[in-house]
C-alpha positions as CSV (number, residue, x, y, z in Angstrom):
1,M,-133.9,131.1,136.5
2,Y,-130.7,132.5,135.1
3,I,-130.8,130.1,132.1
4,I,-134.4,131.1,131.2
5,C,-133.5,134.8,131.3
6,T,-130.4,134.2,129.2
7,L,-132.4,132.2,126.6
8,Y,-135.1,134.9,126.6
9,S,-132.5,137.6,126.1
10,I,-131.0,136.0,123.0
11,K,-134.5,135.4,121.4
12,P,-134.1,138.3,118.9
13,W,-130.9,136.8,117.7
14,Y,-132.4,133.6,116.5
15,I,-135.6,135.0,115.1
16,G,-134.0,137.1,112.3
17,L,-132.6,136.1,109.0
18,N,-129.6,134.5,110.6
19,N,-131.8,132.0,112.4
20,P,-129.6,129.0,113.2
21,F,-132.6,126.7,112.8
22,Q,-133.3,128.1,109.4
23,V,-129.6,127.7,108.4
24,I,-129.7,124.1,109.6
25,K,-132.9,123.4,107.7
26,L,-131.6,124.9,104.4
27,A,-128.3,123.0,104.8
28,F,-130.1,119.7,105.3
29,I,-132.3,120.3,102.3
30,E,-129.3,121.1,100.1
31,I,-127.1,118.3,101.4
32,S,-129.8,115.8,100.9
33,G,-130.1,116.7,97.2
34,G,-132.9,119.2,97.5
35,V,-133.6,122.2,95.3
36,L,-131.2,125.1,95.8
37,R,-132.8,127.9,97.9
38,N,-130.1,130.6,97.3
39,E,-131.8,133.0,94.9
40,Q,-128.6,134.8,93.9
41,V,-127.0,131.6,92.7
42,Q,-130.2,130.6,91.0
43,Q,-130.3,133.8,89.1
44,K,-126.6,133.6,88.1
45,V,-127.0,130.1,86.8
46,E,-130.2,130.8,84.9
47,H,-128.7,133.9,83.3
48,I,-125.7,131.9,82.1
49,V,-127.9,129.1,80.8
50,R,-130.4,131.3,79.0
51,T,-127.8,133.6,77.4
52,T,-125.5,130.7,76.2
53,L,-128.3,128.6,74.7
54,A,-129.4,129.5,71.2
55,D,-132.3,131.9,71.0
56,D,-134.5,129.4,69.1
57,I,-134.4,126.8,72.0
58,L,-137.4,127.0,74.2
59,V,-136.5,126.6,77.9
60,K,-139.3,125.4,80.1
61,S,-137.5,125.5,83.4
62,C,-134.1,125.5,85.1
63,V,-133.8,123.7,88.4
64,I,-130.7,123.6,90.5
65,Y,-130.0,120.8,93.0
66,K,-127.2,121.0,95.5
67,T,-125.5,118.1,97.2
68,G,-122.7,119.1,99.5
69,M,-120.5,121.4,97.4
70,A,-121.7,120.0,94.0
71,Y,-124.4,121.6,91.9
72,R,-126.5,119.8,89.4
73,V,-128.5,121.9,86.9
74,K,-131.5,120.3,85.1
75,V,-132.7,122.4,82.2
76,L,-136.1,121.3,80.7
77,I,-136.3,122.1,77.0
78,N,-139.6,122.1,75.1
79,G,-138.0,122.1,71.7
80,T,-137.2,124.9,69.3
81,V,-139.0,127.6,67.5
82,N,-138.8,125.8,64.2
83,G,-139.4,122.4,65.7
84,D,-136.1,120.7,64.8
85,I,-133.4,120.1,67.4
86,N,-129.8,120.0,66.2
87,L,-128.2,117.5,68.7
88,K,-124.7,118.2,67.7
89,G,-125.2,122.0,68.1
90,L,-127.0,121.4,71.4
91,A,-124.0,119.3,72.7
92,Q,-121.7,122.1,71.8
93,Q,-123.9,124.6,73.6
94,K,-124.0,122.3,76.6
95,Q,-120.2,122.3,76.7
96,K,-120.1,126.1,76.6
97,I,-122.6,126.4,79.4
98,V,-120.7,123.9,81.6
99,T,-117.4,125.8,80.9
100,A,-119.0,129.1,81.8
101,L,-120.6,127.7,85.0
102,R,-117.4,126.0,86.1
103,H,-115.7,129.4,86.0
104,K,-118.2,130.5,88.7
105,F,-118.8,127.2,90.6
106,A,-116.2,124.5,90.8
107,F,-118.4,121.4,90.9
108,M,-121.1,121.8,88.3
109,N,-123.0,119.2,86.3
110,L,-125.6,120.0,83.6
111,D,-128.4,117.9,82.3
112,L,-130.4,119.1,79.2
113,V,-133.7,117.2,79.2
114,Y,-136.2,117.3,76.4
115,D,-139.7,117.6,77.8
116,A,-142.4,117.3,75.2
């Protein structure tokens, strides 16, 4: 009877935002290579990507995957406003983005994917 009362008394502790089951679930999703669930990190990364890329590049989406401590950012690009993609310029922009991201996050990889 004591064990049941003790478990019942800690019920509010595991229902809130610090739910251990929720933490374990999110950790499993991230460790197994799932999409990042942390909105603050998502917003920081998207801001860096969108502000560093040239204004004429059309970004369809920015998806972040997390495996352990490493992040992998996949940016889907639809093309550019004028239709031509300068690959050399895009490679330089990618390097700037990776440098900026690695100042905030140590293990960061970036994939720019053209999605027609």
